[in-house]
C-alpha positions, 0 to 999 in steps of 0.5 A: 192634292196638297203640295210640299216644298219638295218637287220630287216628293210632289211628283212621286205623290202624283204618280202614286195617285195616278196609279191608284186612279187607274186601279179604280178604273180611270182611263184618263187622269189629270193633275192639278195646275203646277202639280210639282210645286207649291203655288209660287205665284203668290209672290214675284220672285226671280228665284222661282224661275228655277222650277221651269223645265223644257218640255219635249218627248225626251225631257225627264218629266215627260219620259217618266210620265210616259212610262206611267201612262204606258204601264197603267194604260192611262191617258195623263194630263199634267200641268207644268212650268215650261221653259221655252227659251232663256227668259220665255216661260209658259204655264203649260199642260201636256197630254200623254196617250195611254201607250205613252206617246207624247201627244202635245201641249197647250199653253195657258192663254189667259194669265191673271195678275191679282194679289196672290196670283201674280202669274204675269210675272212668270208666264207669257200668254200661250200661242198654240191656240186652243187644242184638242187631243185625240186620245185612246179613250176620248177627244180631250180638250185642255184649258188651264185655271184662269181660262175657265172664266171665259166662254170663248175658250170652252166654245172653241175647244168644243167646236174643235171636237172635245168630248171632255174639257179638263181644267187643271186649276189652283184656286182658293180663298184668301183666309181674310176673305173667306167668311164674307166672300167664300161661298159666293166665290166658290159657287161662281167658280163651279157655276161658270164651268157647269155653264160651259158644259151645258152651252157646249154639250160636253163634259167638264172636269175641274181639277183643283189643289187642296190645302193651305199654302203660306205666302213666302212674303209673310202675307195670309197665303191661300187656302185652296178650296179643292172640290174638284168635280166632273159635270156632265153635258146637262151641267149636273155634277156627277162627282165631287172631291172633298174641300180639305184633303187629298183625293182620287176622284173617279167618275164614269162618263157616258160619251153617248150623252154628248150627242143626246144633249146636242140633239135635244138642245141644238145650240150648235145648230142655231148659232148665228155665226155671221152675227158674232163679229163684235166679240173681237172688240175689246169693248163696244163703244156706241 
């Protein structure tokens, strides 16, 4: 969805879209990354730390989302700006089960620091490890945005039993780059995540924001490319949202397809785990 500068307005909009998704048959619903605000990481500004909130089962946002989850019998995955302690903040996703129970949270592990994406200014790296949540409907793994470029988090999350990996996301084009690089950038983003689905024999769901958001410092801003999608264990895109408008995207997933693909393509069986120690090095110098 697109976001305004009003946190309450964004929250209520998301709640209405969750309810609409439930009416359309959705059992598990995910927001985009940092859905309560515009993507403030375009600039480094101490004032934006005011958006951060404590995340506990009793905190207002969690209590409100828990009620929505229970009322709609829907699992909710929501991306929030977490205040862990004074001066310590995370980019965090929470998972709430369909009965309203707070199942826990995942803290984003890979934190970018690029023009218009100055996340290291706001967030410290996650320290909870890679998480899988056993919900009413499926085993759900959650990673966040920049995590989606790395094969290791997807692999570990799948090895922990995830049937579906969700990626709440905020990614788009810088307007001055779109003509030259736009198609390549988008295709790379979709391709790498479809590859995670294939390599791990699971579903992948990428949930991106839409709309143009100006940069507070007067620079060109970001045109978020939307196009949230669901990929099956064969890497096929079974549903995709539009590029340029708010959308409730509902896709049916067949969890039996996970075992089918893993039998036909036994990547887990044939992993040579005793040969992978070099992956722990930053670079391999010969």
